[in-house]
N, C-alpha and C positions, 0 to 999 in steps of 0.2 A: 280765466284761471279759476280752478276750484280744487278743493281737497276731497279726495275720494274716501269716505268713511264706509264702514260695513253696512250702513243703512242708506247710502247714497251720497251724492256730492253736497258739499256745504261751501259757503263763501268765506267762512272764518272759523277758527277753532275755539277762540276764547283762551282761558288760562289752561295751558297744556304742558304736560310732561312729555318730553320728546324721545324718551327711550325707557320702556318698561317691559315687564313680562307678566301678564295677567294670568295666563294659562300656559302650562307646558305638560303635555301628556307623558305618562310613564313610558319610557322607551330607552333608546340608545343614549341620549344625553344623561339620563339618571345613572347609567353605568359608569359615567365619568365622575359625576358628583350628584349625590342624592338630593341636594337642594334644588336641582333642576327638574323637580316635579312640582307643578302647581296645578292640581287637577280636581280640586273640590269646588264645585260651582258655588255653593252657598257661602263658603269662606271667601272666595274671590269677590263675590257680590258684596259681602259685608265690608271688605277692604275698599272696594270701589265706592260704596256709599259713604264711608268715612272721608274719602278723598273729596267727594262731591259736596258733602256737608261743610268741609273746610274751605270751599271755594273753587275746587277743580271742575273743569268743564270738558277736558279732552285728554286722551292718552294715546300715544303712539306705541303700539306693541311691536317688539322687534324680533319675534319668533317667526321665521319663514316656513314655507311648506316642507313637508317630508321629515320634520323633526319635532313634532309635537305642537303644531299651531292651534288646534282645537277651534276650528272656524265656527262651528255651530254654537258653541258656548259663547264665543265672542259676540255673535249676532244677538243671542238671547240677552246677554248682559247689556248691550247697547239699548235694546228695546226696554228692558226693565229698569234701567237707571237713567236713561236719556243722556248718558255720556257719549261724546263723539269719539269713536274708536277707529283707529287707522291701522291696518294690518299690512304686512309685506308679502311680496313674492320673493324669489331669489333663493339664496342658499346660505347656510351657516358654515362654520368650520367643518371640514369633511370628516373629522373624528366624531361628529355628532350623527353620522349615518353608518349603518352597518356595512360591512365590506361589499355586499352584493346589491346595495341600494341603487336604484335607477339613476340617481343624481350623479353617481360616480361614473356611469357608463355612457350616458347620452352625449352626443357631440354638441358643438356650440349652436348649430342651427336648431336642433331639436329643443335644447334648453331655452333658447331665445323665444321660440314659438310658445313654450309653456308659460314663460314669464309674461309675454305679451297677452296671451289668453287671459291670464289672471288679472291683468290690469285693465283689459278692455271688455272682456266677456263675462268672466266669473271665476271664482277660486275653485280649484280642484279639492276634493275631499278624499280622505283615506290614503294619502300619499306617504304616510309613514311606512306602510306595509305593502303598498301596491303602486303600480305605475299610474300616472295621471289618466283619468278617464271620466268618471262622474264628477260633475261640478255644480256649484250653486250660483245664483245670480249675483250675490254680493261680490264686490271686486276688491282686489288689493289696491293700496294707495301709493306704494313705493317699492323699490327694489332693495332688498337687503343682501349684502355680500360680506364675506369674512376672509381675512388674510391672517395667517400666522407665520411663524418662521418656516414651517414645512412648505406652505404654499409660496412663500417668498422665494425659496430656493428651487421650486419646481418650475420648469420652463413651460409646462402645460398651462395655458392661460384661457382655456375654452370657457370656463365658468365666468370669468371676467369679460371675455369677448361677448358672451351671450347677454350679460347684464348691461353692457354698453349699448348693444343693439336694441334691447328692450327699452332702455331709457330714451334713446334717440327716436325710436318708433312711436313712443307714447307721450313723451314729455315728462315722464315720472322721474322723481329724484332718486339718487342712489345713496343708501346709508351704508357706510363702510366700517365694519368691525376691524380695528387694528390693535396691535399690542406693543407698538414702538413707533417712534417718529420715522424710522427708516421705512417701515411698512406703510405709514401714512403717505410719505413722499412717493413710494412706488405706485400707489393707487391714484393719487392726484395726477401724477404725470401720465400714467397709463390712460386714464379716462379723458384727460384733456387732449392727449394725442389722438384719441378715437373720435374727437369732436364733441364730447359731452361738455356743456357749459359749466364753468366753475360753480355757479350758483345752484346747480343741480347735484352737487357732491356734498355729502355730510360725513364728516370724519368723527367717529365715536371713540371714546375711552382714552384719548390722548392724555387726559388728566390723571391717568393711573400713576404716572410718574411726574413729579414736579421738578425734576432735575434739569430739564431742558426748556426753560420758559422762552428762550429766544426762538426755538423751533416752532412754538405755538404762534408767535408773531409772524414768522416767515410763511408758515402754512396759511394763516389767515390772510396774508397779503395776496395769496393766489386767488382770493375771492370765494373760497369754499366756506361752508359752515363747520364750526367745531362744536360738537355736542358733548358737554361735560356731564359725567354721571358717576364719578367716584366721590360722591358726597355721602357722608356717614358710613364710609367703607374704611374703617380704621386700620385694617390690615395693610392698607396702602399708605395712608397718611391721615393727618387730622383735618378737620374742617377749616381751621385757621389758615393752613397752607393753601387749601383750595380757594378760600376767599381772597387771599393775597394774589393768586394767579388771576382770578377773574377781575379784580380791581386793576391789575396791571394791564390786562387786555382792554378794559374799558378806557383807561387813561391813554392807551395807544391808539384809540379810535376804532376799536373793533366790537363795540357793543352790538352792532347790527349783524355780527357773524356768529353770535353765541346762542346755543340752545342748552337747556338743562333737563336732567332727568335723574333717576335713582338706580336704573338697571336692576330692578328688583328680582330676587330669587325667593324661594320658600323661606329661607333663613332671614329675609329682610321684611317680610310682610307681617304686620301685627296680628291679622286674623288667623295666620298659621303659626302663631306663637313665636313670631320672628322679632327682629331687633328694633326696627325703626318705623316702618309703615309708610304708606304713600303720602301721609300728611307731613312727613319730616321736612320737606322743602319749605312748605308754607309756614309751619310752626317753629322751625328751628334755624334752617339755613338762610332763608331770605331775610329774616330779622338780623342775622349776622352781617349780611351784605349791607344792610341799611346802617348798621353800627359802623361799618368801615367807610361810610360816606357815599355809597351809591344812592342815586335818586330813585324815586318810584318810576320815573320814565325809563331809567336803565333796566329795572327789573321787568317792567311791562314789555320791553323789547325782547328779553330772554324768554319770557313766559307766554306772551300773547302775540306780538307782532311778528317776530322772527319765525315761530313755528308755522304760522299761516303762510308766510312766503316760502319757507323751505320745503313744505310738504304739498304745495300746490302742484297740480298737473298743468304744465305749460303747453300751449299750442293745441 
């Protein structure tokens, strides 16, 4: 088993943020929210170097193809900083793609072929504006998918079918953007019914709401990973509530199912004059967890050991 970074496979990640956005090209996502533009190479490099100087070693970027992934800049950043960067294939919320975008029109078979190609052969470039054709040797390391209320109510499951097939064909994990526990259950049950092992499923953003802590326990019991990234996002809740949730999960025996990140946007990166920066976990939130009684061994699981297992390509 190995993790597929943009510079090739590695056996471990070291200290890792499991969900960030280092680059997002100007395009359809920015029409939804202008903070979804992170396109200045030098500013992103400055942010990445601050993270590295604070002890960071690896970052999982969660922007898939067709909506601003900026593959070439990611490769250059990995080369110039020596950070281990892992990029996704797959798809985001369909609202992040213009109405005539190819990802909306391809059938499940064609989508699966694209995802598998990116995981095994190389990532396609220029897919924001054109259909997949030209590609580079650098490979994706996991499949990103996204569900929202519109997709939950839509009976068309071809995107999820394609991602399941890609995961089964390659052994790659599937990272799932969700916005409610109902959506999390929909994807956990769907992927398990398709034969995807629970340990290949990563549920993101479930911590945006702290109102259903029992749902976190039940979903973790399925054997999936929960990736928490609503840290320092005070429009949702404070860090004390987030820390309480994590302590509860650890006390229930799920420290080996948790991953942490910051889900950064332009508004959250210090180099872009944002609020907290990539060092926030290291300098502010992890000390809070220690104050709440969590051990260094617990924190090492979230930040070092669990990411290496969760993002490994199996088989």
